[in-house]
C-alpha positions in Angstrom: -10.5 82.5 16.7 -10.3 79.7 19.2 -8.1 77.7 16.9 -5.7 80.6 16.7 -5.6 81.0 20.5 -5.0 77.3 20.9 -2.2 77.4 18.4 -0.5 80.3 20.2 -0.8 78.4 23.5 0.6 75.3 22.1 3.6 76.9 20.4 4.1 80.0 22.6 7.7 79.1 23.5 8.6 78.6 19.8 6.9 81.8 18.8 8.6 83.8 21.6 12.0 82.3 20.5 11.5 83.4 16.9 10.5 86.9 18.0 13.6 87.2 20.3 15.9 86.0 17.4 14.5 88.7 15.1 14.9 91.4 17.7 18.5 90.2 18.4 19.4 90.3 14.7 17.9 93.8 14.3 19.9 95.1 17.3 23.1 93.5 16.0 22.7 95.0 12.5 21.8 98.4 14.0 24.7 98.6 16.4 27.4 96.9 14.5 28.5 98.1 11.0 30.5 94.9 10.4 27.6 92.6 11.3 25.2 94.7 9.4 27.4 94.5 6.2 27.7 90.7 6.7 24.0 90.3 7.0 23.3 92.5 3.9 25.9 90.6 2.0 24.4 87.3 2.9 21.0 88.5 1.9 22.3 89.8 -1.4 23.9 86.4 -2.1 20.6 84.6 -1.4 18.7 87.0 -3.6 21.4 86.7 -6.3 21.1 82.9 -6.4 17.3 83.2 -6.5 17.3 85.6 -9.4 19.9 83.6 -11.3 17.8 80.5 -10.9 14.6 82.2 -12.0 16.5 83.8 -15.0 17.9 80.4 -16.0 14.4 78.9 -15.9 13.0 81.8 -17.9 15.8 81.5 -20.4 15.2 77.8 -20.8 11.6 78.2 -21.7 12.4 81.2 -23.9 15.0 79.1 -25.7 12.3 76.9 -27.3 10.7 79.9 -28.9 14.1 81.2 -30.0 14.9 77.9 -31.6 11.7 78.0 -33.6 12.5 81.4 -34.9 16.0 80.3 -35.9 14.7 77.2 -37.6 12.2 79.3 -39.7 15.1 81.7 -40.6 17.3 78.8 -41.6 14.6 77.4 -43.8 14.4 80.8 -45.6 18.2 80.9 -46.0 18.3 77.4 -47.4 15.9 78.5 -50.1 18.5 81.0 -51.2 21.2 78.4 -51.7 22.4 77.8 -55.2 21.3 74.2 -55.3 17.7 75.3 -54.6 17.5 76.8 -58.1 17.6 75.7 -61.7 19.5 77.8 -64.2 18.1 78.6 -67.6 19.9 80.2 -70.5 17.8 81.8 -73.2 19.9 82.0 -76.4 17.2 83.8 -78.5 18.7 87.2 -77.6 22.0 88.3 -78.9 23.2 88.5 -75.3 22.5 85.4 -73.2 20.0 86.1 -70.5 20.4 83.7 -67.6 17.6 83.5 -65.1 16.9 81.2 -62.1 13.8 79.4 -61.0 13.5 78.1 -57.5 13.4 74.4 -57.4 13.4 73.7 -53.7 11.6 75.3 -50.8 11.8 74.3 -47.1 9.3 73.9 -44.4 10.7 73.9 -40.9 9.3 71.3 -38.5 9.9 69.9 -35.1 10.3 66.2 -34.2 7.7 65.2 -31.7 8.3 61.4 -31.7 11.4 59.6 -32.7 12.7 56.0 -32.7 16.3 55.1 -33.7 17.1 51.8 -32.0 14.4 49.5 -33.4 14.1 47.4 -36.5 11.7 49.7 -38.4 12.2 53.2 -37.1 9.8 56.1 -37.7 9.8 59.9 -36.9 6.7 62.0 -36.3 6.7 65.8 -37.2 4.4 68.6 -36.0 3.6 69.7 -39.5 1.1 68.1 -42.0 -0.9 68.8 -45.1 -2.2 72.1 -43.8 1.4 73.3 -43.7 2.3 72.0 -47.1 3.9 68.7 -46.2 3.1 65.8 -48.6 4.2 62.2 -48.9 7.5 61.5 -50.7 9.0 64.9 -49.6 12.6 64.7 -48.3 13.5 65.6 -44.8 16.9 67.0 -43.7 18.4 68.4 -40.6 21.1 71.0 -39.9 23.4 68.0 -39.7 22.4 66.2 -42.9 20.1 63.6 -44.3 17.1 62.4 -42.3 14.5 60.5 -44.5 11.3 60.6 -46.6 7.8 61.6 -45.6 5.5 58.6 -45.9 2.2 59.7 -44.4 0.5 62.9 -43.5 -2.6 64.2 -41.6 -3.8 67.7 -41.5 -1.3 68.7 -38.8 1.2 65.9 -38.5 3.4 63.7 -40.7 5.5 60.5 -40.3 8.9 60.1 -41.8 10.8 56.9 -42.8 14.3 57.8 -41.8 17.5 56.4 -43.2 17.4 54.0 -40.2 14.8 51.8 -41.8 15.4 48.6 -43.8 13.1 49.8 -46.7 15.0 53.1 -47.0 17.0 53.6 -50.2 18.6 56.9 -51.2 20.8 57.9 -54.1 24.2 59.2 -52.9 27.7 59.9 -54.2 31.2 60.6 -53.1 31.9 64.3 -52.8 35.5 63.9 -54.0 34.8 62.4 -57.4 31.0 62.0 -57.8 30.9 58.2 -57.6 27.2 57.3 -57.3 25.9 54.6 -55.0 22.9 53.6 -52.9 22.5 54.3 -49.2 20.8 51.7 -47.0 20.6 50.7 -43.4 21.2 47.1 -42.4 20.1 47.4 -38.8 22.1 47.5 -35.6 24.1 50.6 -34.9 22.0 53.8 -35.5 25.2 55.8 -36.3 26.2 53.7 -39.3 24.8 52.9 -42.7 26.0 51.2 -45.9 26.7 52.4 -49.4 26.6 49.9 -52.2 26.7 49.8 -56.1 30.1 51.6 -56.4 32.4 49.6 -58.6 35.8 48.5 -57.1 37.5 49.8 -60.2 37.3 53.3 -58.5 39.3 54.4 -55.5 37.5 54.9 -52.2 39.4 56.3 -49.2 38.6 56.2 -45.5 37.3 59.6 -44.5 35.7 60.3 -47.9 32.6 62.5 -47.7 29.3 61.0 -48.9 26.5 63.4 -50.0 23.2 63.1 -51.8 23.4 62.8 -55.5 20.4 64.9 -56.5 19.4 62.1 -59.0 16.1 61.3 -57.3 13.2 63.7 -57.1 13.5 64.3 -53.4 16.8 65.4 -51.9 18.7 68.3 -53.3 22.2 67.6 -54.4 25.0 68.0 -51.9 23.1 67.3 -48.6 25.7 65.7 -46.2 25.2 62.0 -45.5 28.3 60.9 -43.6 31.9 59.8 -43.9 33.5 56.5 -45.0 34.8 54.5 -42.1 35.5 51.1 -43.8 35.2 49.3 -47.1 35.1 45.7 -48.2 34.2 43.8 -51.3 33.1 40.3 -52.0 35.3 38.4 -54.4 33.8 38.4 -57.9 31.1 41.0 -57.0 32.9 44.0 -58.5 31.3 46.4 -56.0 32.2 47.9 -52.7 30.4 47.4 -49.4 31.1 50.8 -47.8 30.4 51.6 -44.1 29.4 55.2 -43.5 29.3 57.1 -40.3 26.1 59.1 -40.6 26.4 62.8 -39.9 22.9 63.1 -38.4 22.6 62.2 -34.7 19.2 60.4 -34.9 19.1 60.0 -31.1 19.1 63.8 -30.6 17.0 65.0 -33.5 14.9 68.1 -32.8 14.5 70.6 -35.6 14.3 69.4 -39.3 13.4 70.8 -42.7 10.9 69.2 -45.1 12.1 69.7 -48.7 9.5 70.7 -51.3 10.7 70.0 -54.8 8.6 72.3 -56.9 9.3 70.3 -60.0 8.7 66.8 -58.6 5.2 66.4 -60.1 6.5 67.4 -63.5 9.5 65.1 -63.2 7.4 62.2 -62.1 5.0 62.7 -65.0 7.9 62.7 -67.4 9.4 59.6 -65.8 6.1 57.7 -66.1 5.8 58.6 -69.8 9.4 57.6 -70.4 8.8 54.2 -68.6 12.1 54.0 -66.8 
């Protein structure tokens, strides 16, 4: 109580000034319609800015949850794409009965750690073996190719992206299905190189590069990038093609882990065939 009395004694003039200001404003607003409307308008403007700010903050935090819902929905939609199924035709019946078996399913995941400007880059995802993620599964984004899962724990996994010197992926030109190998030679994270396409074929600036589907990881037709230049060493017989990657690795957030349901069967057959 003594402290309160001492506080009032010390700041009595300031407290009196505040009280008089409040009384003055009340009198003005009561006796002047114009001043009253101005004060109400000013109060509404302040309140409006406050609610707009709080709404923006709430919307920002709600956006994360909404993105997760959209990513899960997109994973389900990808499973319905034609290239996620294998077609079978049974000719035993007099009328051909064509059915489809799902080849690829998708696990939506979020990037929680990412490097793109180093020599050996890696990506960490918030999904692991408990969620069905296994080594050698392909990873894609809404923009295109990302990389291959190399390690998993129960709840996390690491991905070797295209931006790694040990990464090799089978790709082709969309225009005429010329097959080649995608690799990254370091440096610019936006560019990669396609090799093994013979110079006897025509390659044009702007050609679209997609995954070939020949390996047991990526579905056919996943966007890789666009041709920005081409060279060839004399006598080599093959192009060295620079590709602008479609995926923005420096802004990677939501991805999809691709589960090839026939991969184990394909790998077993490959091992028996010895090729």
